[in-house]
C-alpha positions in Angstrom: -8.9 -21.9 -8.2 -13.1 -20.5 -8.4 -13.6 -16.7 -8.7 -16.7 -15.3 -7.9 -17.1 -11.3 -8.8 -19.5 -8.9 -7.7 -19.7 -5.6 -8.7 -20.5 -3.0 -5.6 -21.8 0.2 -7.2 -21.8 1.8 -4.0 -22.8 5.2 -4.9 -22.6 7.9 -2.1 -24.9 6.2 1.0 -22.5 5.6 3.8 -22.3 2.1 4.9 -23.1 0.4 1.2 -19.2 -1.2 1.2 -20.2 -3.0 4.4 -24.0 -3.7 3.2 -22.7 -5.3 -0.6 -19.5 -6.6 1.1 -21.9 -9.3 3.9 -24.8 -9.6 0.8 -21.8 -10.9 -1.7 -18.6 -12.4 0.7 -19.9 -15.9 2.6 -19.2 -16.4 6.4 -16.5 -18.5 4.9 -14.0 -18.0 2.6 -12.9 -21.7 1.3 -9.1 -22.4 0.7 -8.7 -21.8 -2.9 -11.6 -19.5 -3.5 -11.8 -16.1 -4.4 -14.2 -13.4 -3.8 -14.0 -10.4 -5.9 -15.4 -7.3 -5.1 -15.6 -4.8 -7.9 -16.1 -1.1 -7.1 -17.9 0.6 -9.7 -19.0 3.2 -8.8 -17.1 6.7 -7.7 -17.7 8.0 -3.8 -16.4 9.8 -1.4 -18.9 8.4 1.5 -18.2 5.2 2.2 -15.9 3.1 4.9 -14.2 -0.2 3.5 -14.6 -2.2 6.5 -14.3 -6.2 6.1 -15.3 -7.9 9.6 -16.4 -10.8 10.4 -15.0 -13.4 8.0 -13.3 -16.7 8.0 -10.7 -16.4 5.2 -9.1 -19.0 4.0 -8.7 -18.1 0.6 -9.0 -14.8 -0.9 -11.0 -11.3 -0.4 -9.9 -9.1 -3.3 -11.5 -5.1 -3.6 -10.6 -3.5 -6.8 -12.3 -1.1 -9.3 -13.9 -2.3 -12.2 -12.2 -2.7 -15.5 -11.7 0.5 -17.3 -12.2 2.9 -14.0 -8.6 2.9 -12.4 -6.2 5.6 -11.8 -3.4 6.1 -14.2 -0.6 6.6 -11.7 -1.9 10.0 -11.2 -4.1 11.3 -8.9 -7.5 12.2 -9.3 -7.5 9.5 -12.8 -9.7 6.6 -11.4 -12.8 6.0 -8.9 -12.4 7.4 -5.9 -13.6 5.7 -2.6 -13.6 7.1 1.0 -15.0 9.6 3.0 -14.8 13.3 3.1 -15.6 13.4 6.7 -15.8 10.8 9.0 -15.8 9.2 12.8 -13.8 5.8 12.3 -11.6 4.4 10.5 -11.7 4.3 6.3 -10.4 1.0 5.4 -10.5 -1.6 8.2 -10.2 -5.1 8.7 -11.8 -6.5 12.1 -12.8 -9.8 13.7 -11.5 -11.4 10.2 -10.3 -14.8 11.0 -8.3 -18.0 9.0 -5.1 -18.2 6.8 -6.2 -16.4 3.6 -6.0 -12.9 2.2 -7.6 -9.6 2.6 -6.4 -7.6 -0.7 -7.1 -4.1 -1.6 -5.3 -3.2 -5.2 -5.7 -0.7 -8.2 -8.1 1.6 -5.9 -8.0 5.8 -5.2 -8.4 6.2 -1.6 -9.4 9.4 0.1 -9.9 10.0 3.5 -10.9 12.8 5.5 -11.4 14.2 9.0 -11.5 11.5 11.5 -12.3 11.6 15.2 -11.0 8.8 16.2 -7.3 8.9 16.0 -6.2 5.9 17.3 -7.6 3.3 14.4 -5.9 5.2 11.4 -7.0 5.2 8.2 -5.8 2.1 7.1 -5.9 -0.4 10.2 -5.1 -4.3 10.1 -7.2 -4.6 13.9 -5.6 -7.0 16.1 -8.3 -9.6 15.7 -7.8 -9.7 12.1 -5.2 -13.0 11.2 -5.5 -13.3 7.8 -2.8 -11.1 5.2 -4.2 -7.6 4.3 -2.0 -6.7 1.1 -2.9 -3.4 0.3 -0.8 -2.6 -3.6 -0.8 -0.1 -6.4 -3.4 2.2 -4.8 -3.4 5.5 -4.9 -3.7 7.0 -1.5 -4.5 10.8 -0.3 -5.0 12.1 3.6 -6.7 14.9 4.0 -7.8 14.0 7.9 -6.9 16.8 10.3 -7.3 14.7 13.1 -5.7 11.5 13.0 -2.1 11.1 14.3 -1.2 8.1 12.6 -3.2 7.5 8.8 -1.8 4.0 8.4 -2.0 2.0 11.4 -0.3 -1.3 12.3 -1.5 -2.0 16.3 1.3 -3.6 18.4 0.1 -6.6 19.2 -1.3 -7.2 14.9 -2.1 -10.9 14.4 -1.8 -11.5 10.5 0.5 -10.6 8.4 0.4 -6.7 6.8 1.7 -5.6 3.1 2.0 -2.5 1.6 3.3 -2.4 -1.8 4.0 -0.2 -4.6 1.5 2.2 -3.4 1.5 6.6 -3.6 0.5 8.4 -0.1 -0.1 11.9 -0.2 -0.5 13.5 3.7 -2.5 16.9 3.0 -3.4 17.6 6.6 -1.5 15.6 9.3 -1.5 17.2 13.2 1.5 17.5 15.2 3.5 15.1 15.9 1.6 12.8 13.0 3.3 10.0 11.3 2.1 8.5 7.9 2.9 5.1 8.6 2.8 3.9 12.6 3.6 0.6 14.1 5.3 -0.6 17.0 5.9 -4.7 16.8 6.1 -6.3 20.7 5.3 -9.1 22.4 1.5 -9.4 21.7 1.4 -10.5 18.0 2.0 -14.3 17.0 5.2 -15.9 15.9 6.5 -15.3 12.7 4.4 -12.2 11.7 6.0 -10.2 8.6 5.5 -6.3 8.3 6.2 -5.8 4.6 6.4 -2.2 3.4 8.0 -1.8 -0.6 8.7 0.5 -3.1 6.1 3.2 -2.1 6.3 6.8 -2.5 5.2 8.9 0.8 4.7 12.2 0.5 4.3 15.6 3.0 2.3 18.3 1.0 0.3 19.5 4.2 -0.3 20.2 7.8 2.4 19.0 10.7 3.9 15.5 9.9 6.6 15.1 12.2 7.8 11.5 10.6 7.1 9.4 7.5 7.8 5.9 8.4 7.9 5.2 12.0 8.0 0.8 12.8 10.6 -0.2 14.9 10.6 -3.8 16.4 10.3 -2.9 20.2 12.0 -4.6 23.2 10.5 -8.1 23.7 8.9 -8.8 20.4 8.1 -11.8 19.5 10.5 -14.3 18.4 10.2 -14.9 14.7 9.0 -11.1 13.9 9.9 -10.2 10.2 10.0 -6.1 9.4 11.0 -5.4 5.7 11.5 -1.7 4.5 12.7 -1.6 1.1 12.8 0.4 -1.9 10.4 3.0 -0.7 10.6 6.9 -1.1 9.6 9.0 2.0 9.9 13.5 1.0 8.6 15.9 3.0 8.3 15.2 7.0 11.0 16.4 9.9 12.4 12.3 10.1 11.7 10.6 7.2 12.5 7.1 8.6 12.6 5.7 12.2 13.1 2.2 11.6 14.7 -0.3 14.7 15.3 -3.5 15.9 15.4 -3.8 19.4 15.4 -7.5 19.3 17.9 -8.7 16.9 18.8 -11.9 18.3 15.2 -13.1 17.4 13.4 -10.8 14.9 14.7 -9.9 11.6 14.8 -6.0 10.1 15.5 -5.7 6.2 16.0 -2.1 6.0 17.8 -1.3 2.5 17.4 1.0 -0.4 15.0 3.6 0.9 14.9 6.9 -0.5 14.8 10.2 2.1 15.4 13.9 1.9 16.5 14.1 5.0 19.4 11.7 6.4 17.5 8.5 7.8 17.8 6.1 4.2 20.3 4.6 2.7 20.0 6.7 -0.4 19.8 10.3 1.1 19.2 14.4 -0.8 15.8 13.6 -2.6 13.4 15.9 -3.6 10.5 16.0 -5.4 11.6 18.3 -8.2 15.1 16.6 -8.4 13.7 13.0 -8.6 9.7 12.8 -9.1 7.6 14.4 -12.3 5.0 16.1 -10.2 4.0 16.0 -6.7 0.8 14.3 -8.7 2.8 12.0 -10.7 5.3 10.8 -8.3 7.3 8.6 -11.6 11.2 8.9 -11.1 12.4 10.6 -13.4 16.0 11.2 -15.9 18.7 12.3 -12.9 16.4 10.7 -10.3 18.7 9.1 -7.8 16.1 6.7 -7.2 17.1 4.8 -10.4 18.7 1.2 -10.1 19.3 1.5 -6.5 17.1 -1.0 -5.5 19.6 -4.1 -5.4 18.0 -6.9 -3.0 15.0 -7.1 -5.1 12.1 -9.2 -3.5 9.7 -11.3 -5.7 7.7 -12.7 -2.7 5.4 -10.1 -2.1 4.3 -9.1 -5.1 7.1 -5.9 -5.6 8.0 -7.0 -8.6 4.5 -5.4 -10.4 4.9 -2.1 -10.8 2.2 0.7 -10.0 1.6 0.9 -13.7 1.5 -3.0 -14.3 5.5 -3.6 -15.8 6.6 -6.7 -14.5 9.9 -5.6 -13.3 11.3 -9.4 -13.2 10.5 -9.9 -16.6 13.4 -8.0 -18.2 16.5 -10.6 -18.2 19.2 -7.4 -17.8 17.2 -5.1 -15.4 20.0 -6.0 -12.7 18.5 -3.3 -10.1 15.3 -2.3 -9.6 14.2 2.2 -9.3 13.1 2.7 -5.5 9.8 3.9 -5.5 6.3 2.5 -7.1 7.0 2.9 -10.9 10.1 1.3 -12.6 11.7 3.7 -15.1 14.9 2.7 -16.3 15.5 -1.0 -17.9 18.5 -3.0 -18.4 21.9 -3.1 -16.9 22.2 1.2 -18.2 18.7 2.8 -18.5 17.9 3.1 -22.6 17.6 6.6 -24.0 16.4 8.0 -27.6 19.1 10.0 -30.0 18.5 13.6 -27.3 19.5 11.1 -24.3 16.4 10.9 -22.5 15.7 8.0 -20.9 12.8 5.9 -21.6 11.1 3.3 -20.2 9.1 0.2 -20.8 6.3 0.2 -22.4 3.5 -1.0 -20.0 -0.5 -2.2 -19.6 -3.0 0.3 -20.9 -5.0 -0.6 -18.2 -3.5 -2.0 -15.1 -6.2 -3.6 -13.9 -6.2 -6.0 -16.0 -3.2 -7.4 -14.7 -4.7 -9.9 -12.2 -8.0 -10.7 -13.6 -9.1 -14.0 -15.0 -10.5 -13.5 -19.3 -13.3 -15.7 -18.4 -14.5 -15.8 -14.2 -15.5 -18.4 -13.1 -18.9 -17.3 -11.5 -20.2 -13.6 -11.9 -23.1 -13.2 -9.3 
């Protein structure tokens, strides 16, 4: 594997990310190569549009080392727009069998008038797998009805793993994560939503995760929704499968405030440290409820870089984006307070090579 690493100091000029992306990522990313775009300057005036590339290897977008968040809002580089007229993070017209990965960033999105595109939108013309992992994402959008939008005929796999999402401005009837998988997608499409925390903190969001497999969906469709926490919407989950004979739905060990999850009655006050720091805590009903631990999609790495699978005694994971308890029973100090394992001091080094092959 060859790594090509470039720093994008995108400043505050709209469109700079796209310009730097076009300048530094070749038209074709071969299998086995990773083109890594590291964002080195805080900005709230950028769209992150990655388009018209043949991606058979990996494209990775992340902060420069030492500039990322700590798992709490407003602690790292903030990328996004304070106002916009289109989608804010979009993959468009990319082909190939590789991956486009956005990781460890703090994303903040503002007003958008294009209500059908969403803030995070893997377009129907995009075939590489899109992975959004370990990000802090805040929507202050007062016009968008589906901040995270998976189109009905999505052409590539989409993984949303170990993120934290706050919705502060959704309009009436909006869904935080919206999709409807139908006959337009290719056979074997996979949508993986694992280990995230979704909170409604303002606006009029109607539903948290709305992601059914529709009638006539392409055979081989996989929808995997596990270990998430959704709080604050009138209906936290609507996840169904109209084609159980030909498509697979895994909907397990999800926490909800209402009755739509598998573990119900969750609240910020009882189960999270705070709104801005949605770590689970002592006494939370999220502790050790995720018994069907998937490791194929990266959910074993929590938002602070701790590898849940590295602990031999860890029989069950905690729901949400951060592993609090360890072992068959959570360890505690003399006062009975549960302690969590030491995480990496800087989670943004967990996927880095110590000696990159090429820096440009």
